C-alpha positions as CSV (number, residue, x, y, z in Angstrom):
1,M,32.4,-72.5,2.7
2,N,31.2,-69.7,5.1
3,P,27.6,-70.3,6.1
4,P,24.9,-69.1,4.0
5,L,23.5,-66.6,6.8
6,I,26.6,-65.2,7.6
7,T,27.4,-64.6,4.1
8,E,23.9,-62.9,4.2
9,R,25.0,-60.8,7.2
10,A,28.2,-60.0,5.4
11,D,26.5,-58.7,2.1
12,A,23.7,-57.1,3.9
13,A,26.5,-55.1,5.7
14,S,28.8,-54.3,2.9
15,D,25.4,-52.9,1.6
16,L,24.7,-50.5,4.2
17,Q,28.0,-49.1,4.4
18,Q,27.5,-48.9,0.0
19,V,24.5,-46.9,1.1
20,Q,25.7,-44.9,4.2
21,A,28.8,-43.7,1.6
22,Q,26.7,-42.6,-0.8
23,L,24.7,-40.8,1.0
24,E,27.4,-39.2,2.9
25,E,29.1,-38.3,-0.8
26,I,25.4,-36.6,-2.0
27,V,24.9,-34.4,1.9
28,A,28.6,-33.2,0.8
29,A,27.6,-32.4,-2.4
30,S,24.1,-30.7,-1.6
31,G,25.7,-27.3,0.1
32,R,23.1,-25.4,-2.6
33,V,19.4,-25.8,-1.8
34,Q,18.4,-26.5,-4.9
35,V,21.6,-28.8,-5.1
36,A,19.6,-30.8,-2.0
37,Q,16.1,-30.5,-3.7
38,E,17.1,-32.0,-6.9
39,N,19.2,-34.7,-5.1
40,L,16.7,-35.6,-2.2
41,A,14.6,-38.3,-4.1
42,R,17.2,-40.2,-4.7
43,A,18.9,-40.1,-1.6
44,K,15.2,-41.2,-0.3
45,V,15.6,-44.2,-3.0
46,L,18.7,-45.5,-1.6
47,A,18.0,-45.1,2.3
48,R,14.4,-46.7,1.8
49,D,15.3,-50.2,2.8
50,H,17.3,-49.3,5.9
51,M,15.7,-46.6,7.6
52,E,16.3,-48.7,11.0
53,D,20.1,-47.7,10.9
54,S,20.7,-44.0,12.9
55,K,23.2,-43.6,10.4
56,V,21.1,-43.4,7.4
57,R,18.1,-41.2,9.2
58,F,21.1,-38.8,10.5
59,L,22.0,-38.2,7.2
60,L,18.7,-38.0,5.0
61,L,17.6,-35.5,7.9
62,R,20.6,-33.8,7.1
63,L,20.2,-33.8,3.2
64,Q,16.6,-33.0,4.1
65,E,17.9,-29.3,6.5
66,S,19.7,-28.5,3.8
67,A,16.9,-29.1,1.0
68,G,15.4,-26.6,3.1
69,L,13.1,-28.8,4.5
70,N,10.3,-27.8,7.8
71,E,7.8,-29.7,8.5
72,G,8.2,-32.1,11.1
73,M,11.9,-31.7,11.1
74,A,12.0,-30.7,15.3
75,E,10.5,-33.8,15.9
76,Q,12.3,-36.6,13.3
77,W,15.5,-35.3,15.3
78,A,14.2,-35.5,18.5
79,T,12.9,-38.9,17.8
80,L,16.8,-40.0,16.8
81,L,18.1,-38.4,19.7
82,E,16.1,-40.4,21.8
83,E,17.7,-43.6,20.4
84,C,20.9,-42.2,19.9
85,P,21.5,-40.0,23.2
86,D,25.3,-40.2,23.3
87,D,25.8,-39.0,19.4
88,L,26.6,-36.2,20.0
89,Q,26.7,-35.1,16.0
90,I,22.9,-35.8,16.8
91,V,22.6,-33.6,19.4
92,R,24.8,-31.2,17.1
93,F,22.0,-30.8,14.5
94,C,19.3,-30.9,16.7
95,A,20.3,-28.2,19.2
96,T,20.6,-26.1,15.7
97,R,17.7,-26.6,14.8
98,L,16.5,-25.5,18.0
99,V,18.2,-22.3,17.0
100,K,16.6,-22.5,13.7
101,E,13.4,-22.3,15.1
102,R,14.3,-19.7,17.5
103,H,13.9,-21.5,20.7
104,L,17.3,-20.5,21.8
105,D,17.2,-21.4,25.9
106,E,15.6,-24.7,24.8
107,A,18.7,-25.7,22.8
108,L,21.1,-24.2,26.0
109,A,19.3,-26.9,27.9
110,L,19.8,-29.6,25.6
111,V,23.5,-28.5,25.3
112,D,23.6,-28.6,29.5
113,R,21.9,-31.8,29.4
114,H,24.4,-33.8,27.1
115,L,27.5,-31.9,27.8
116,P,26.8,-30.5,31.3
117,A,29.0,-27.4,32.3
118,S,29.6,-29.3,35.6
119,A,31.7,-31.8,33.5
120,T,35.8,-32.0,34.7
121,N,36.7,-34.1,31.4
122,P,39.0,-31.2,29.4
123,D,37.7,-32.9,26.2
124,R,34.0,-33.2,27.0
125,L,34.2,-29.5,27.9
126,F,36.2,-29.2,24.8
127,S,32.9,-30.6,23.1
128,R,30.9,-28.1,24.6
129,A,32.7,-25.1,23.4
130,K,32.5,-26.3,19.9
131,L,28.6,-26.8,20.8
132,L,28.2,-23.6,22.1
133,S,29.3,-22.5,19.3
134,D,27.8,-24.2,16.5
135,I,24.2,-22.8,18.4
136,R,25.5,-19.0,17.6
137,A,26.1,-18.9,22.0
138,H,28.9,-17.3,21.5
139,D,29.5,-15.3,24.6
140,Q,29.3,-18.4,26.4
141,S,31.7,-21.3,23.7
142,D,34.3,-18.1,23.9
143,A,34.7,-17.6,27.7
144,L,34.8,-21.0,27.8
145,F,37.2,-22.1,25.1
146,R,39.6,-18.6,26.8
147,R,39.4,-20.8,29.9
148,L,40.7,-23.9,28.3
149,I,43.4,-22.7,26.3
150,T,44.6,-21.0,29.3
151,Q,44.7,-24.3,31.6
152,Y,45.7,-26.9,28.7
153,T,48.0,-27.3,26.8
154,D,46.5,-29.2,23.4
155,R,47.4,-27.1,20.6
156,N,44.1,-28.0,19.4
157,M,42.0,-26.0,21.2
158,R,43.3,-23.0,20.5
159,V,43.5,-24.1,16.3
160,E,39.7,-25.0,16.6
161,F,39.0,-21.6,18.3
162,A,41.1,-19.3,15.8
163,K,39.3,-21.8,13.2
164,R,35.6,-20.6,14.3
165,L,36.4,-17.1,15.3
166,R,37.6,-16.7,12.1
167,K,34.8,-18.0,10.1
168,R,33.0,-15.2,12.2
169,G,35.3,-12.6,10.6
170,L,37.3,-11.5,14.2
171,L,40.4,-12.0,12.5
172,A,42.7,-10.4,15.1
173,D,41.1,-12.2,17.9
174,A,41.5,-15.6,16.0
175,F,45.4,-14.2,15.4
176,D,45.8,-14.1,19.2
177,A,44.4,-16.8,20.1
178,I,46.9,-19.4,17.6
179,A,49.9,-16.9,17.9
180,P,51.1,-18.7,20.8
181,V,51.5,-22.1,19.2
182,A,52.2,-21.5,15.6
183,K,55.5,-22.2,15.4
184,H,55.5,-25.7,17.2
185,L,52.8,-26.8,14.6
186,A,53.7,-28.9,11.7
187,P,54.8,-27.0,8.4
188,G,52.2,-27.7,5.6
189,S,49.7,-29.2,8.0
190,K,46.2,-27.4,7.6
191,A,46.4,-25.6,11.1
192,A,50.1,-24.1,9.9
193,E,48.1,-22.8,7.0
194,L,45.5,-21.5,9.0
195,A,47.8,-19.4,11.5
196,E,50.1,-18.8,8.2
197,G,46.9,-17.3,6.1
198,L,46.0,-15.2,9.7
199,A,49.1,-13.6,10.4
200,S,49.2,-12.6,6.3
201,D,45.6,-11.4,6.7
202,Y,46.3,-9.5,10.3
203,A,49.1,-7.8,8.8
204,F,47.2,-6.9,5.7
205,Y,44.6,-4.9,7.9
206,Q,46.9,-3.4,9.9
207,R,47.3,-0.8,7.0
208,F,43.6,0.3,7.0
209,E,43.1,0.2,10.9
210,S,44.4,-0.1,13.7
211,E,44.9,-3.1,16.3
212,E,42.7,-1.7,18.5
213,A,40.2,-1.1,15.8
214,L,40.7,-4.6,14.6
215,A,40.2,-6.0,17.9
216,G,36.6,-7.9,18.4
217,K,35.8,-6.3,15.1
218,D,34.3,-8.5,12.1
219,V,37.2,-7.8,9.5
220,R,34.4,-8.6,6.7
221,I,32.6,-5.3,7.8
222,V,36.2,-3.9,7.9
223,S,36.6,-4.6,4.2
224,M,33.8,-3.5,3.3
225,K,34.0,-0.5,4.4
226,H,37.5,-0.2,2.7
227,A,35.8,-0.8,0.0
228,I,33.7,1.7,-0.6
229,L,36.2,4.2,0.2
230,H,38.3,2.9,-2.5
231,F,36.4,4.9,-4.8
232,R,35.8,8.0,-2.1
233,N,37.9,10.4,-5.0
234,R,36.3,9.0,-8.2
235,K,35.6,11.1,-10.9
236,I,32.7,11.0,-12.3
237,A,31.5,12.7,-15.4
238,E,29.5,15.6,-15.7
239,H,25.9,14.9,-17.3
240,T,24.6,17.6,-18.8
241,A,20.0,17.8,-18.4
242,D,19.2,17.3,-22.1
243,K,21.2,13.7,-21.8
244,P,18.8,10.9,-21.5
245,V,19.7,8.7,-18.5
246,S,19.2,5.5,-18.1
247,V,18.4,4.2,-15.1
248,A,18.1,0.5,-12.7
249,L,15.4,0.3,-10.0
250,V,16.9,-2.3,-7.2
251,T,14.9,-3.6,-4.4
252,G,14.3,-7.7,-2.7
253,S,11.3,-8.3,-4.0
254,L,7.9,-7.5,-5.6
255,G,6.0,-8.7,-2.6
256,P,2.6,-7.2,-1.5
257,G,4.1,-3.6,0.5
258,G,4.1,-0.4,0.4
259,A,7.8,0.4,-1.1
260,E,7.4,-2.2,-4.1
261,R,4.4,-1.2,-5.0
262,Q,6.1,2.4,-5.1
263,L,8.6,1.1,-7.2
264,T,6.1,-0.5,-9.5
265,R,4.6,3.0,-9.9
266,L,8.0,5.2,-10.1
267,A,8.8,2.0,-12.4
268,G,5.5,2.5,-14.7
269,E,5.8,6.4,-15.0
270,L,9.6,6.6,-15.8
271,T,8.3,3.8,-18.8
272,R,5.8,6.4,-19.7
273,L,8.0,9.8,-19.8
274,A,10.4,7.4,-21.9
275,E,7.6,6.4,-24.4
276,S,6.3,9.6,-24.4
277,P,8.5,12.7,-24.0
278,E,5.6,15.0,-25.4
279,H,3.7,14.8,-21.5
280,Q,6.7,15.5,-19.8
281,P,5.9,17.0,-16.7
282,P,7.2,20.9,-16.9
283,D,9.5,21.2,-13.8
284,I,11.1,17.8,-15.3
285,V,15.1,18.6,-15.6
286,M,15.7,15.8,-17.9
287,R,13.9,12.5,-18.7
288,P,14.9,9.0,-18.7
289,K,15.6,6.7,-22.0
290,K,16.2,2.8,-20.2
291,V,13.8,1.8,-17.2
292,E,14.7,-1.9,-16.1
293,V,13.6,-3.4,-12.3
294,M,16.3,-5.5,-10.8
295,V,15.0,-7.7,-8.0
296,K,16.4,-10.0,-5.3
297,Q,13.7,-12.6,-5.4
298,H,10.0,-13.2,-7.0
299,T,10.2,-16.9,-8.1
300,E,8.4,-18.7,-4.6
301,P,11.3,-21.5,-4.2
302,S,9.9,-24.8,-4.5
303,G,8.4,-26.3,-0.9
304,S,8.5,-23.0,0.5
305,P,5.5,-21.2,2.4
306,K,3.7,-18.6,-0.5
307,K,5.1,-15.5,0.3
308,Q,3.7,-13.4,-2.6
309,D,7.0,-11.9,-3.8
310,D,6.2,-11.4,-7.3
311,F,2.9,-9.6,-6.3
312,F,3.2,-6.6,-8.5
313,L,5.7,-8.7,-11.0
314,P,2.3,-8.8,-13.3
315,V,2.1,-4.8,-13.2
316,L,5.7,-4.9,-14.6
317,V,5.1,-7.3,-17.2
318,K,1.9,-5.9,-18.8
319,A,3.8,-2.7,-18.9
320,R,6.6,-4.8,-20.6
321,I,9.1,-3.1,-18.6
322,P,12.5,-5.3,-18.2
323,V,12.2,-7.4,-15.2
324,T,16.1,-9.4,-14.0
325,E,15.7,-11.6,-11.0
326,I,19.8,-11.8,-9.5
327,N,19.1,-14.7,-7.9
328,R,19.0,-15.7,-11.1
329,L,22.3,-14.4,-12.3
330,P,25.5,-16.4,-11.7
331,A,27.5,-15.6,-8.9
332,I,30.7,-14.7,-11.0
333,S,34.2,-14.7,-8.5
334,V,35.9,-11.0,-8.4
335,S,38.4,-13.2,-9.5
336,H,37.0,-13.2,-13.2
337,Q,35.7,-9.9,-13.3
338,S,37.5,-6.5,-14.1
339,V,38.3,-5.8,-10.5
340,P,42.0,-4.0,-10.2
341,E,45.0,-5.9,-9.1
342,G,46.2,-4.6,-5.1
343,S,44.2,-4.1,-2.2
344,L,40.5,-3.9,-3.4
345,S,41.0,-7.2,-5.3
346,R,41.9,-8.9,-1.8
347,L,39.5,-7.1,0.3
348,L,36.6,-7.9,-1.9
349,E,37.7,-11.7,-1.3
350,Q,36.7,-11.2,2.6
351,L,33.2,-9.3,2.5
352,P,29.8,-9.9,4.4
353,P,27.6,-12.7,2.8
354,P,24.7,-9.9,1.7
355,V,27.3,-7.7,-0.1
356,H,29.5,-10.6,-1.6
357,Y,25.6,-11.5,-3.0
358,G,25.9,-8.0,-4.7
359,V,29.1,-8.1,-5.8
360,T,29.5,-11.6,-7.7
361,R,25.9,-11.9,-8.8
362,L,24.4,-8.1,-9.2
363,A,28.2,-6.4,-10.3
364,P,28.3,-8.1,-13.0
365,V,25.2,-7.1,-14.8
366,L,25.3,-3.9,-13.9
367,R,28.9,-3.4,-15.6
368,A,27.1,-5.1,-18.9
369,N,24.6,-2.4,-19.3
370,S,26.3,0.4,-17.7
371,F,23.4,2.3,-16.1
372,D,23.4,6.3,-15.5
373,V,21.5,5.7,-12.2
374,V,21.5,2.4,-9.7
375,S,18.7,3.3,-7.4
376,L,18.8,0.7,-4.6
377,W,15.3,0.2,-2.1
378,Q,15.7,-0.1,1.1
379,D,18.0,-1.1,3.7
380,G,19.0,-4.8,2.3
381,T,18.8,-3.5,-1.2
382,C,21.4,-0.7,0.2
383,L,23.6,-3.7,1.1
384,F,23.7,-5.8,-1.2
385,G,24.2,-3.5,-3.9
386,A,25.6,-0.1,-3.2
387,L,29.1,-1.2,-3.8
388,A,27.8,-4.0,-6.8
389,A,26.9,-0.3,-8.1
390,L,30.0,0.9,-7.2
391,L,32.6,-1.8,-9.0
392,A,29.9,-1.3,-11.9
393,G,31.1,2.8,-12.8
394,A,27.8,4.1,-11.8
395,P,27.8,7.9,-11.8
396,T,24.8,8.3,-9.5
397,I,23.5,5.6,-7.1
398,H,20.5,5.9,-4.7
399,L,19.8,4.9,-1.2
400,V,16.3,4.8,-0.6
401,F,15.1,4.8,2.8
402,R,11.1,3.4,3.1
403,G,11.1,3.9,6.4
404,L,12.2,4.4,9.9
405,P,16.4,3.6,10.6
406,P,17.4,-0.1,11.7
407,N,18.8,1.1,14.9
408,I,15.3,1.7,15.9
409,R,13.8,-1.3,14.7
410,K,16.1,-3.8,15.8
411,D,14.6,-6.8,14.1
412,R,16.2,-5.2,10.7
413,F,19.5,-4.0,12.1
414,R,22.7,-5.9,10.4
415,E,26.2,-4.7,12.3
416,E,27.5,-3.9,8.4
417,Y,24.4,-0.9,8.3
418,P,26.3,2.3,10.1
419,E,29.9,1.3,9.0
420,L,27.7,1.0,5.3
421,Y,26.1,4.5,4.7
422,Q,28.9,6.2,6.5
423,A,31.6,5.6,4.4
424,L,29.1,6.1,1.4
425,A,28.4,9.3,2.3
426,L,32.0,10.0,1.6
427,V,31.5,8.7,-2.2
428,P,30.9,11.2,-4.9
429,G,28.1,10.3,-6.6
430,V,25.7,8.7,-3.9
431,V,22.3,9.7,-3.0
432,F,20.8,9.9,0.3
433,V,16.7,9.5,-0.2
434,S,14.1,9.1,2.0
435,N,10.1,9.3,1.7
436,S,9.4,11.4,4.6
437,R,11.5,14.1,6.7
438,K,10.6,12.1,10.2
439,A,13.1,9.1,8.3
440,A,15.4,11.3,7.1
441,E,15.8,13.2,10.5
442,A,16.0,9.6,12.0
443,Y,19.0,8.4,9.6
444,S,20.3,11.6,10.2
445,E,21.0,11.4,14.0
446,W,21.8,8.1,13.8
447,L,24.2,7.9,11.5
448,G,25.6,12.2,11.8
449,I,25.1,12.2,8.7
450,P,23.8,16.4,8.1
451,I,20.4,16.1,7.2
452,M,20.9,18.5,4.2
453,R,23.0,14.9,2.7
454,F,18.8,13.4,2.7
455,H,16.2,14.7,0.0
456,I,12.1,13.5,-0.1
457,L,10.8,11.8,-2.2
458,Y,7.3,11.7,-1.4
459,N,5.4,9.1,-3.1
460,G,3.6,9.4,-6.0
461,V,-0.3,7.9,-5.5
462,P,-2.3,7.8,-8.8
463,D,-6.2,8.8,-8.4
464,L,-8.0,5.8,-7.1
465,A,-10.7,4.2,-9.0
466,T,-13.5,3.5,-7.3
467,D,-14.9,0.5,-8.9
468,A,-15.0,-3.3,-7.6
469,S,-14.4,-6.6,-9.2
470,D,-17.5,-8.4,-8.9
471,A,-16.3,-10.6,-6.6
472,D,-15.7,-7.8,-4.4
473,K,-19.0,-6.5,-4.7
474,E,-21.0,-9.4,-3.5
475,K,-18.9,-9.0,-0.1
476,W,-19.7,-6.0,0.1
477,K,-23.7,-6.3,-0.5
478,A,-23.6,-9.7,2.0
479,F,-22.1,-7.5,4.5
480,Q,-24.2,-4.3,4.1
481,E,-27.5,-6.5,4.2
482,A,-25.9,-8.5,7.7
483,T,-25.0,-4.5,9.0
484,S,-28.4,-2.9,7.6
485,D,-28.7,-1.0,10.4
486,A,-24.8,0.1,10.8
487,T,-24.7,4.5,11.2
488,E,-21.0,4.2,10.0
489,T,-18.0,2.6,8.3
490,I,-14.8,2.2,9.9
491,G,-12.1,0.5,7.7
492,G,-8.3,-0.3,7.5
493,V,-6.5,-1.3,4.7
494,F,-2.9,-2.8,5.4
495,R,-1.3,-6.2,5.8
496,L,-2.1,-8.6,9.0
497,E,1.6,-8.6,10.1
498,P,2.8,-7.7,13.4
499,D,4.4,-4.1,12.3
500,K,0.6,-3.1,11.5
501,R,-0.7,-4.7,14.8
502,P,-4.1,-5.7,13.3
503,Q,-4.9,-7.3,17.1
504,L,-4.8,-3.6,18.1
505,W,-7.1,-2.8,15.9
506,I,-9.7,-5.5,16.5
507,K,-9.7,-4.2,20.3
508,L,-10.0,-0.6,19.3
509,A,-12.9,-2.1,17.1
510,A,-14.4,-3.8,20.5
511,L,-14.2,-1.0,22.0
512,Y,-15.9,1.7,19.9
513,L,-18.9,-0.7,19.4
514,K,-19.3,-0.3,23.1
515,D,-20.5,3.3,22.7
516,R,-21.5,3.4,18.5
517,P,-23.2,-0.5,18.6
518,Q,-24.2,0.1,14.4
519,A,-20.9,0.6,13.6
520,R,-19.3,-1.6,11.2
521,F,-15.4,-1.9,10.1
522,V,-13.6,-3.7,7.2
523,I,-10.4,-4.5,6.8
524,V,-8.5,-4.8,3.4
525,G,-5.7,-7.4,3.3
526,D,-3.6,-10.2,4.3
527,G,-1.2,-11.9,5.9
528,R,0.5,-14.5,8.4
529,L,-2.1,-13.1,11.5
530,R,-5.4,-13.5,9.6
531,D,-6.1,-16.6,11.8
532,I,-5.9,-15.1,15.0
533,I,-7.3,-12.0,14.2
534,E,-10.4,-13.7,13.3
535,A,-10.1,-16.1,16.7
536,L,-9.3,-12.4,18.8
537,A,-12.8,-11.2,16.9
538,E,-14.8,-13.9,17.9
539,E,-13.9,-13.4,21.3
540,L,-14.9,-9.9,21.4
541,N,-18.0,-10.8,20.1
542,V,-16.9,-8.7,16.7
543,T,-17.3,-10.8,14.2
544,G,-20.7,-9.3,13.0
545,R,-19.6,-6.8,12.7
546,L,-15.9,-6.9,11.1
547,L,-15.2,-7.8,7.5
548,L,-12.0,-8.9,6.5
549,V,-11.8,-8.5,3.1
550,G,-7.6,-9.9,2.0
551,L,-6.4,-8.7,-0.4
552,S,-7.8,-6.9,-3.3
553,N,-7.3,-4.9,-6.3
554,H,-9.7,-2.2,-6.1
555,V,-9.4,-0.2,-2.7
556,G,-10.8,2.8,-4.3
557,F,-13.8,1.2,-3.9
558,W,-13.6,0.6,-0.5
559,Y,-12.2,3.5,0.6
560,S,-15.5,4.8,-1.0
561,Q,-17.1,3.2,1.5
562,M,-15.4,4.3,5.0
563,D,-16.4,7.2,7.0
564,A,-13.0,7.1,8.4
565,S,-9.8,4.8,7.9
566,V,-7.3,4.1,10.6
567,L,-3.8,2.6,10.7
568,L,-2.5,1.7,13.8
569,S,1.1,0.8,13.0
570,R,4.2,1.1,15.2
571,Y,6.3,1.1,12.3
572,E,5.8,3.1,8.5
573,G,7.7,5.5,6.2
574,L,5.5,7.4,4.6
575,P,2.2,5.2,4.3
576,N,0.8,4.6,1.0
577,V,-2.4,4.2,3.0
578,L,-3.1,7.1,4.4
579,I,-2.7,9.5,1.3
580,E,-4.9,7.1,-1.1
581,A,-7.7,7.9,1.5
582,Q,-6.7,11.5,1.6
583,L,-7.4,11.1,-2.4
584,L,-11.2,9.8,-2.1
585,G,-11.7,12.5,0.6
586,V,-11.6,9.6,3.7
587,P,-10.9,11.0,7.1
588,V,-7.9,8.8,8.7
589,I,-6.3,8.7,12.4
590,S,-3.1,7.1,12.8
591,T,-0.5,6.7,15.1
592,P,2.7,9.0,14.9
593,A,4.6,6.3,13.1
594,G,7.3,6.9,10.5
595,G,6.3,10.1,8.3
596,A,2.1,9.3,8.9
597,G,2.1,12.6,10.2
598,E,3.2,14.5,7.3
599,C,-0.1,12.9,5.6
600,F,-2.9,15.0,6.4
601,V,-3.4,17.9,8.1
602,E,-4.1,17.8,11.9
603,G,-7.5,18.1,12.9
604,E,-8.7,18.8,9.9
605,T,-8.1,15.9,7.5
606,G,-7.1,13.6,10.2
607,H,-5.7,13.2,13.7
608,L,-2.6,11.6,14.5
609,L,-2.5,9.8,18.2
610,T,-0.2,10.5,20.9
611,D,1.9,7.1,21.3
612,V,3.4,5.0,18.8
613,D,4.5,2.7,21.3
614,H,1.7,2.6,23.6
615,P,-1.8,4.3,21.4
616,D,-4.1,5.0,23.9
617,M,-7.5,3.3,22.6
618,H,-9.9,5.4,24.4
619,E,-8.2,8.5,22.9
620,A,-8.4,6.3,19.1
621,C,-11.9,6.0,19.5
622,E,-12.5,9.6,20.5
623,K,-10.6,10.8,17.7
624,V,-12.4,8.3,15.6
625,V,-15.7,9.6,16.0
626,S,-15.1,13.1,16.0
627,M,-13.6,12.7,12.3
628,V,-17.0,10.9,11.1
629,D,-19.3,13.6,12.9
630,R,-17.0,16.3,11.7
631,V,-17.4,15.1,7.8
632,R,-20.7,14.3,7.9
633,T,-21.8,18.2,8.8
634,N,-18.7,19.5,6.7
635,Q,-18.3,18.4,2.9
636,E,-15.7,20.9,2.8
637,L,-13.4,18.8,4.5
638,R,-13.1,15.6,1.8
639,A,-12.8,18.3,-0.9
640,H,-9.6,19.9,1.1
641,S,-8.0,16.6,1.7
642,R,-8.0,15.6,-1.8
643,Q,-6.5,18.7,-3.2
644,R,-3.8,18.8,-1.2
645,A,-3.1,15.1,-1.5
646,K,-3.1,15.6,-5.3
647,E,-0.5,18.9,-5.0
648,L,1.7,16.7,-2.5
649,F,1.4,13.1,-3.4
650,S,0.5,13.4,-6.9
651,L,2.3,11.0,-9.7
652,D,4.2,14.3,-11.5
653,A,5.7,16.2,-8.5
654,M,7.3,12.3,-7.9
655,L,8.2,12.3,-11.5
656,T,10.1,15.2,-11.3
657,K,11.7,15.5,-7.8
658,F,13.0,11.6,-8.3
659,M,14.1,13.2,-12.0
660,S,16.0,16.5,-9.9
661,I,18.0,13.6,-8.3
662,C,19.0,12.0,-11.2
663,M,22.4,14.0,-11.9
664,P,25.5,13.3,-10.6
665,A,25.9,16.3,-8.3
666,M,23.7,18.9,-6.9
667,S,24.9,21.5,-4.8
668,E,24.5,20.9,-0.8
669,S,22.6,24.4,-0.9
670,E,19.6,23.7,-3.5
671,N,19.6,20.2,-1.8
672,D,18.9,21.8,1.9
673,E,16.5,24.5,0.5
674,R,14.3,21.7,-0.5
675,I,14.1,19.7,2.2
676,D,14.2,22.8,4.6
677,L,10.6,23.9,2.2
678,A,9.0,20.6,2.5
679,P,7.9,20.7,5.9
680,R,7.2,24.2,5.2
681,R,4.6,23.6,3.5
682,L,3.3,21.0,4.9
683,K,2.3,23.0,8.6
684,Q,1.0,25.6,6.5
685,A,-1.4,23.5,4.5
């Protein structure tokens, strides 16, 4: 019989092994965020009495990663790594965590520390190559893999390299890596299956692209391109103007942004027109019969920071406009959808993740509802929605651009975009839409698509009421009393986000106060940079002359308190805030971002600064002073500003234009004329 102490130790060891095994099962089953979140409580209970064991803590941390938890994770990984510096699995997760937090240099330093490039052991170098790949240092990883497969005959190195290349979509490169050893792989092994699959796929894609074109190319993008081109000869039934159309407006979120606001307004106006055709504007050629909004996400995932993705949802709900949240739709695989067998079906099996998302979630619901028009708003939505709309048979598909293209906004660029848009340009029924001439020209130049293919859909902005909530009135009264000596009020309505450059706005205020010390400043909006803005205002002694209103549903009230409105954005589409200010007769000063210059008459109802990248704050101050002083002595400028804004940016003008592009076909000459006329009117205004 074993002594009691030995038995207890054996039982404890057995218990620990069971806990480890159960945790491994839980982690393996928690690939989706929601599942991981649901499993986390159970895992914590299992791990509670074994937290001194490094493997238990390792598995629990992995589950927390899968559940999307971020707070304190870096510190927990670092602590675990200190205890287990030779555990390469822990090194890997620490490095990938650093990459997730955008600390790539630190991740590389961690790899260099644990698996230095100077190592001579091929196994250590092999581990280094894999780890570099894990942290997406692909140039370094690929170079090391290629060196290893050249110097050593270990088939595992070629198989691993091929597997990783294939995962990144680099089919031709993966095939080249494994081909020299393909005949020597054990029949039926996973490596042999990989080689056979690569050979088969490579032969299939050579039917669409040459070997040279496939080299270094993500085959998922190739699949997307040719799946779209499958529809280049599609036939669209004619749609007469007297037949109402059903419209789906598709967007990424309903957050507090300009595009989301405009889509919400458009949905409301279309619904009003559908329900009350007797109020149809005289120039409208057809009317809607059904309107629905489809949004990728408006529900905040539990445990994530609030992003207000549902900001405009109450407006749609109040108007009784159906809203579908795409994230909540079931993912239906292509094999369970009515897709023709053959090349298209195979292409749809290998798509970029966002496109696959749309094909499996959005396409089935579009097919079931059979919309006449699917209007996709902004680049990200075009990416996940365009192929889905084609598969669903939507006769008219809008690609609605709301700002400058992603080749200019590098943080938003994806390799898929050029191929996506250039392929869609060849498909009947696809309509390119921009909310400013400036953005249309930029997309046209970038993609090599003729400008005549673009329609300009200017923002429709309703007359703004100038009433206020009690809270807003109290804020303004307190600020008035604190700045009772004020000679002028300079305002701005924008989100406190990097693109809007609120720090620059505060610096402008500080500079302006040096010459006009009795001025005061109001910012309406909120965002991630609020704390930074408050600190900067304090540092520059602006706080006493500045009111940070935060979010408000009564922006008309705040405009009515301003003598001038200033926008210093780096990127814009057609800024609603400039139009809103003009509607209330408030002169504007703006950087030349996007279509800002199309919102007002330069030198009359506003001023455009010279440089968008590096605005001259002295120039900005001079132009603000100029507009403030001019509008005081010439009240007709306010009236002119209001009249012009109503003519160009009314809800009726937006509605008329939108319905005109809901027909499946429109002649290029008519389209070209419509675009060219818009800037001429602006120049004459």
